[in-house]
Every structure is written in structure tokens, then in C-alpha cells.
C-alpha positions in Angstrom: 31.6 -13.7 9.2 33.0 -12.0 6.3 30.1 -10.2 3.6 31.6 -9.6 0.5 29.8 -6.6 -2.0 30.9 -6.3 -5.9 29.4 -3.4 -8.4 29.2 -4.9 -11.9 29.9 -2.5 -14.7 26.5 -2.7 -15.9 24.8 -1.5 -12.2 24.4 -4.6 -10.7 25.5 -5.3 -7.0 26.3 -8.7 -5.7 26.5 -9.7 -2.1 27.6 -12.6 -0.3 27.5 -13.9 3.5 29.4 -17.4 3.7 27.8 -19.6 6.5 29.6 -22.6 7.1 27.8 -26.2 8.3 25.0 -26.2 5.3 24.5 -27.6 2.4 21.9 -25.3 0.8 22.5 -21.7 0.0 19.3 -18.9 -0.3 19.4 -16.2 -2.7 17.3 -12.5 -3.0 17.4 -10.7 -6.2 15.3 -7.2 -5.7 15.1 -5.6 -9.5 13.9 -1.6 -9.4 10.0 -2.7 -10.9 7.9 -1.8 -8.1 4.1 -0.4 -7.9 5.9 3.3 -7.9 6.2 2.7 -11.6 3.1 2.1 -12.4 0.8 4.9 -14.0 -2.1 6.0 -11.9 -4.4 4.2 -14.8 -2.1 0.9 -15.0 -1.4 -0.2 -11.0 -0.8 -4.0 -11.2 1.1 -3.8 -14.0 4.1 -4.5 -11.9 2.5 -7.1 -10.2 1.4 -8.5 -14.0 4.6 -8.5 -15.2 6.2 -10.6 -12.3 3.8 -12.9 -12.9 4.0 -13.2 -16.7 8.3 -14.0 -16.7 7.1 -17.4 -15.7 4.9 -17.9 -18.0 7.6 -19.2 -20.6 10.9 -18.3 -21.7 13.4 -19.4 -25.1 11.6 -23.2 -26.1 10.1 -23.4 -22.4 6.9 -22.6 -21.9 5.2 -22.1 -18.3 4.7 -26.0 -17.5 8.6 -27.1 -18.9 10.1 -23.7 -16.8 8.0 -24.9 -13.6 9.5 -28.5 -14.5 12.9 -27.4 -14.8 12.8 -25.4 -11.1 11.6 -28.3 -9.7 14.2 -30.3 -10.8 16.6 -27.9 -9.4 14.7 -28.8 -5.9 14.1 -25.2 -5.8 11.8 -23.7 -3.4 11.3 -20.4 -4.3 9.2 -17.3 -3.9 8.5 -13.6 -5.4 6.5 -10.5 -4.4 5.8 -6.7 -5.5 6.8 -3.9 -3.1 6.8 0.0 -3.6 10.1 0.4 -5.0 10.8 -3.1 -6.3 10.1 -6.5 -7.5 12.2 -9.1 -5.2 12.9 -13.1 -6.2 14.1 -15.2 -3.9 14.4 -18.7 -3.1 16.6 -21.7 -1.4 18.5 -24.9 -3.5 21.5 -27.0 -2.8 24.6 -25.5 -3.2 25.4 -27.5 -5.8 22.3 -26.2 -7.9 23.2 -22.5 -7.4 24.7 -22.3 -11.0 22.0 -23.7 -13.1 19.7 -21.8 -10.7 20.8 -18.8 -11.9 21.6 -19.6 -15.0 17.5 -20.1 -14.8 16.9 -16.7 -13.7 19.1 -15.1 -16.3 16.8 -16.5 -18.8 13.2 -15.7 -16.9 14.2 -12.4 -16.1 16.1 -11.1 -19.3 14.6 -13.6 -21.8 10.5 -14.2 -21.1 8.2 -14.9 -23.8 5.3 -12.5 -22.6 3.0 -15.6 -24.6 -0.2 -12.9 -25.3 -2.4 -16.2 -24.6 -1.4 -16.1 -21.0 -2.4 -12.7 -20.4 -6.4 -12.9 -19.2 -5.4 -15.6 -17.2 -3.1 -13.5 -15.0 -5.4 -10.9 -15.1 -8.0 -13.1 -14.2 -6.0 -14.5 -11.2 -5.1 -10.9 -9.9 -8.8 -9.7 -9.8 -9.6 -12.4 -7.8 -6.7 -11.4 -5.3 -8.6 -7.9 -5.4 -11.8 -9.9 -4.5 -10.3 -11.5 -2.0 -9.6 -8.4 0.2 -13.6 -8.0 1.0 -13.4 -11.6 2.9 -10.4 -9.8 4.6 -11.4 -6.6 6.4 -7.8 -5.7 7.9 -6.1 -6.4 4.1 -8.8 -4.3 3.0 -8.4 -1.8 5.8 -4.3 -1.8 5.7 -4.5 -1.0 1.7 -6.3 1.8 1.9 -4.6 3.2 4.9 -1.3 3.1 2.6 -3.0 4.6 -0.2 -3.9 7.6 2.4 -0.3 7.7 4.0 2.3 7.5 1.3 3.2 10.3 -0.6 2.5 9.6 -4.4 3.4 7.6 -6.5 4.4 5.4 -3.6 1.0 5.5 -2.7 0.5 2.9 -5.6 -0.8 -0.3 -4.7 1.0 -3.2 -5.6 -1.9 -5.3 -6.0 -4.0 -2.0 -8.5 -7.4 -1.5 -8.5 -10.8 -3.6 -10.6 -10.3 -0.5 -12.9 -6.7 -0.5 -13.7 -6.5 -4.0 -13.7 -8.9 -4.3 -16.3 -6.6 -1.8 -18.7 -3.9 -3.0 -18.7 -2.7 -4.1 -22.2 0.5 -6.8 -23.4 1.5 -2.9 -24.6 1.5 -1.6 -21.0 3.9 -4.9 -20.5 6.3 -5.1 -22.2 7.2 -0.7 -21.5 8.0 -1.9 -18.2 10.1 -5.0 -18.4 12.1 -2.5 -20.6 11.8 0.1 -17.4 12.4 -1.6 -14.8 14.0 -4.9 -15.5 17.0 -3.4 -15.7 20.6 -4.1 -14.0 21.0 -0.3 -13.0 19.8 -0.6 -9.1 19.6 -4.3 -9.0 21.0 -6.1 -6.7 22.0 -10.2 -5.8 22.6 -11.1 -2.6 23.9 -14.5 -1.4 23.4 -16.6 1.9 24.6 -20.3 3.7 27.1 -22.6 1.4 28.5 -20.1 -1.5 32.2 -19.9 -3.0 32.4 -16.2 -3.3 34.3 -16.8 -6.4 32.2 -18.9 -7.8 29.5 -16.8 -7.3 31.2 -14.0 -8.9 31.8 -15.6 -11.8 28.2 -17.4 -12.5 26.6 -14.2 -11.9 29.1 -12.5 -14.5 28.5 -15.4 -17.0 25.2 -14.6 -16.9 24.3 -11.4 -15.5 27.0 -9.4 -17.2 25.6 -8.4 -20.4 22.8 -7.5 -18.8 21.9 -4.0 -20.1 19.9 -0.9 -19.9 19.6 2.2 -16.7 16.8 4.0 -15.4 15.5 6.6 -16.6 15.2 9.1 -13.3 14.8 9.1 -9.9 11.2 9.3 -8.4 9.9 12.5 -7.1 7.6 12.3 -4.8 4.0 14.7 -3.9 3.1 14.7 0.3 -0.2 13.7 0.7 -2.1 15.7 3.2 -3.2 13.7 6.5 -6.4 12.8 6.6 -9.7 11.0 8.1 -11.0 8.2 6.0 -14.1 5.8 6.3 -14.7 2.7 4.2 -18.5 1.5 5.3 -18.9 -2.0 6.0 -22.3 -3.5 7.5 -20.7 -5.2 10.1 -20.2 -5.8 13.7 -16.4 -5.6 12.9 -14.7 -2.3 13.2 -11.0 -2.4 12.1 -8.8 0.3 12.8 -5.7 2.3 11.1 -3.0 4.9 12.3 -0.3 5.5 10.2 2.6 8.1 11.4 5.5 8.9 9.7 9.1 7.5 11.3 12.7 7.9 10.5 13.9 5.9 7.2 16.4 3.0 7.4 19.3 5.4 6.4 19.2 8.0 9.1 21.1 7.9 11.7 19.2 7.1 14.2 16.6 4.5 12.5 17.9 1.8 15.5 16.4 4.6 17.9 13.3 4.5 16.5 13.0 0.3 16.6 13.2 0.4 20.3 10.4 2.8 20.1 8.2 0.7 18.0 9.1 -2.2 20.3 8.1 -0.3 23.4 4.7 0.3 21.5 3.6 -3.0 20.1 7.1 -5.7 21.5 4.8 -8.2 22.5 2.0 -8.8 25.5 3.4 -6.7 27.6 3.6 -3.5 25.0 1.7 -0.6 25.8 -1.0 -1.3 22.7 -1.4 -4.9 24.4 -1.5 -3.9 27.6 -3.9 -0.5 27.2 -5.7 -1.5 25.0 -6.5 -5.4 25.0 -5.3 -6.9 28.8 -6.7 -3.5 30.7 -9.9 -2.8 28.7 -10.9 -5.8 26.6 -11.7 -3.5 23.8 -10.4 -5.6 20.8 -9.6 -8.9 20.0 -5.7 -7.8 17.8 -4.2 -4.8 17.9 -0.3 -4.3 16.8 1.9 -2.2 14.6 4.7 -2.2 12.2 7.5 -0.4 10.6 6.5 0.3 6.9 9.6 2.1 5.0 10.5 3.3 1.6 13.7 4.8 0.7 12.1 8.7 0.9 9.7 8.0 3.9 8.7 6.0 5.8 6.3 5.5 8.9 4.5 3.3 11.5 1.4 1.5 11.0 -1.1 0.5 13.8 -4.3 -1.4 13.6 -6.5 -3.2 15.8 -9.8 -5.2 15.6 -13.1 -4.5 17.5 -16.8 -4.0 17.9 -19.1 -1.3 17.2 -19.6 -0.7 20.4 -16.1 -0.1 21.5 -14.4 1.3 18.3 -14.6 4.4 19.6 -13.2 4.1 22.9 -10.1 1.8 21.2 -9.3 5.0 18.8 -9.4 6.9 21.9 -6.9 4.7 23.4 -5.1 4.1 20.8 -4.4 8.2 20.0 -3.9 8.3 23.7 -1.0 6.0 24.1 0.5 7.6 21.1 0.7 11.0 22.4 2.1 9.8 25.6 5.3 7.8 23.9 7.0 11.9 24.1 7.3 11.4 27.7 9.5 8.5 27.1 9.5 4.8 28.1 10.1 3.0 31.5 13.2 1.4 32.2 11.7 -2.2 32.2 10.3 -1.2 29.2 13.3 -0.6 27.5 15.2 -3.5 28.6 12.3 -5.6 27.0 12.8 -3.9 23.5 16.7 -4.2 23.7 15.9 -8.4 24.5 12.7 -8.6 21.4 15.6 -6.9 19.3 18.6 -9.0 19.7 16.3 -12.0 20.0 14.8 -11.1 16.2 18.2 -10.6 15.0 20.0 -13.7 16.1 16.6 -15.6 14.8 17.0 -14.1 11.3 20.7 -14.6 11.0 20.0 -18.4 11.7 18.0 -18.4 8.2 19.6 -18.3 5.4 17.1 -16.9 3.7 15.9 -14.0 5.9 19.8 -13.2 5.5 19.7 -12.9 2.0 16.4 -10.6 2.1 18.3 -8.7 4.8 21.4 -8.2 3.1 19.4 -6.8 -0.3 17.2 -4.6 1.5 19.9 -3.3 3.8 21.9 -2.2 1.1 19.4 -1.0 -0.8 17.8 1.7 1.9 21.5 2.0 3.5 24.1 1.1 0.8 26.1 -1.4 3.0 26.1 -4.3 4.6 25.8 -4.7 8.3 26.5 -8.3 10.2 24.3 -9.4 12.9 27.6 -9.2 14.9 27.8 -5.2 13.9 23.8 -4.7 15.2 23.9 -6.6 18.4 26.9 -4.5 19.2 24.9 -1.3 18.3 22.0 -2.2 20.2 23.8 -3.1 23.1 25.2 0.3 23.1 22.1 2.2 22.9 20.8 3.6 26.2 17.6 4.8 27.9 18.2 8.3 28.0 18.8 8.2 23.6 15.7 6.4 23.8 13.8 8.7 25.4 15.3 12.0 23.7 14.4 10.6 20.4 11.6 10.7 21.6 11.1 13.8 22.0 12.0 14.6 19.6 10.1 12.2 17.0 6.9 11.6 19.1 3.8 11.0 17.0 2.4 14.2 16.6 0.0 14.0 13.4 -1.6 11.0 11.7 -3.2 9.2 8.7 -6.6 7.5 10.1 -8.4 4.9 8.3 -11.5 3.0 9.8 -14.0 0.4 8.2 -17.1 -0.4 9.7 -20.9 0.4 9.6 -20.5 3.9 11.4 -17.8 6.8 11.0 -15.5 7.6 14.5 -14.6 10.9 15.9 -10.5 11.9 16.3 -11.4 13.2 19.6 -8.1 13.2 21.0 
């Protein structure tokens, strides 16, 4: 399987990975308009802007535009992250050219009908209100806000105050700053002809203009312990610590370490916190990354009576990582990493998303086979040396529940 990469003169990069035996093609488009571009008083602008793009272009209003996209058999989604907005979809390969034409119209020439702003604002506010019924979602929102350096700490969903403050002028300004070809990445996976793809992207996006004003400077936040009060028998616990970024040469060693910590029902957190002591109904950890800063966010849901012990045990297990992994833990981590990579590679949409994110973080394409070989060559000794050097030491902690907890470990 051969991958392709071609930069255009305007700064847009095209990536492709043809796959035989399929009639469909997946695409992923990343543009540099994430929540980092939001000002502190206008958090949520990038999210409103992305939804606004689909409210009409040219002579098509929102309804007719949706009908045009649906007529292509397109399964689509979009989201806003901290550093970028991403658009993705799957369609039949015969419909790819028309799909690209429509997306060029959406991304480059949106109508921004003024009458739609209040409905978009209302939907964003409803999403915020829904967090009150999702304690874990509310916890994660605050944990990441406290953990990431500013302005990466901006929440893509905004705040009630910032969403109510956003005006059309803010939408227009963000569009001019963020929906530009420089730094944008478009990837394709599945049944594609690479020559056709490059011709079509050049046709519809080649004269797209705009450049990044400046790189984002980040300001680190001190590690902190925060409690969010909520009258509930449930207690949510979040712990975040720094990890290597995807561009770091030892990035994969960090993924082995994370799988020792959270890799299934035999992982340390699951075994020690849930199985051995029965402290929680859910526990886990996930990797969270931006280009300049990355980390691991651990979480658990417990009860008021068991919350303090839960926090104690979680911190103990995190500090014990410096002592290294056992051979059976290492073997399971390798198996999970390889299986996850193979399963991802069999999904065109997952592969297209992976291509855009790999290029964004590292500036290169790593094939599934290449990554599998890298995983196979890593040794237990290398992982344990990594854990000694990079074991978590300082933590950002957020709890949500009736009473604050003590950091005693």
C-alpha cells in the first residue's frame, strides 16, 4: 500500500492512501480554526462558525444544501478541536468530485445568513446545559481547562457568557483568520485514483488564499487541585499529567506505558481500583494531545463513601509506574497496540483521519505496516527506561461531588 503527499502552492497539503477492493472513499479535511483562535471573551466562536458554514452557500439555503449532500450518499461529520476544525465523510468514489465541489463552496463561500445566528447560539447553549446531566463530561471539561496551557485551555464549547457575547462580526473575523489553505490538510483513503484526486483538489481549492497570521504562543498553568460542588452520591475524579507529544521520538514508548495503565480489564487501574477493591463503577485513562503539549487524563466514577480511597489508590498506581512494567503487562500492551492499529487500518474513515492527524503533528505519513514494525521492535527494557525518565510526578486534579477530597499520596 503506497501513500502519497502533495503540497499545493497555497499551503494546502493533499494526502492519499489508495485501497483496493472497495467502492467507497473516505476523506478528512483539517483547517487551522480550533478553539485556540477564540478570544477569552468569545470562547465557542470556532464551534458556532463551523455549524454556520452549513447554513447555506451561493443560491442554496441550509435545507437545499443538506439535500444536495444527502443526494451524494454522503455520510459526514464535523467537529472542533483545540487547534483545528475537522470535516470528514465517506461516499462512493464516483461521487468524490462532486463532494469536493460542494465542500469547496461550503468552506470558501458561506452565506452566513444573519437570521441563523440565534438558532446556532441556542443549540450551543443547550449543549452546555446538557453537561449538567453528564457529570463525567463536566469534569473533563474543567480538567482540560485547568491542564492545558493557555490558550489551548479554551473550551471548544465555550461558556454561557462567551456564547451570548458572540456577534456576526466575531464569526466573520474568525472565518478570515482560520479558514485558510496554509496549514490545512486534506486526506483520502479507499478507492481513489491519486491523479484524479490531485486534479480535483487543485480545481476546487487551488485558488483558495489566506495565510496564518502567527504561531500560537502558550502559557503554562500551575498544577492545581479543584473541586466542583454537586449534591450527589456520585463523585467524579479526574487526574491529568504531562506526556510526550506525538512528534517526540519516544512517543510510542508512551503508548506502551499508557496501555499498561489502562489497557483493558487486566490493566493496573481496572485491576487495582475496580476489581481488587470495588471502589468505582468506571475507571480509565486516555491520551490527550496538541502540537506543543500533551498529557494523559485519568478518570473514575465512585461514591461519596469511597471517593477518597479511590483518589488515593489512583495516585499510588500512577506513582508506581516509575518502577516499570512486568513482562506480561508489556506483552498485553503490545498486543493491544497492534490490534488497534490493524482494526483502524481496515476502516477508510479512521485511516483518513489518522493521515491528517499524523501529518499535522509530525509532518509525515507512517503506514500501518511501518507502525506495526516499530511496535514489534520495542523492548520491555526500553519501556521501563522510559517510565523511569517520564513517570508522572505532578498532577492536575479535579473532583466533582459533595465534598472536596484530600491529596494525601
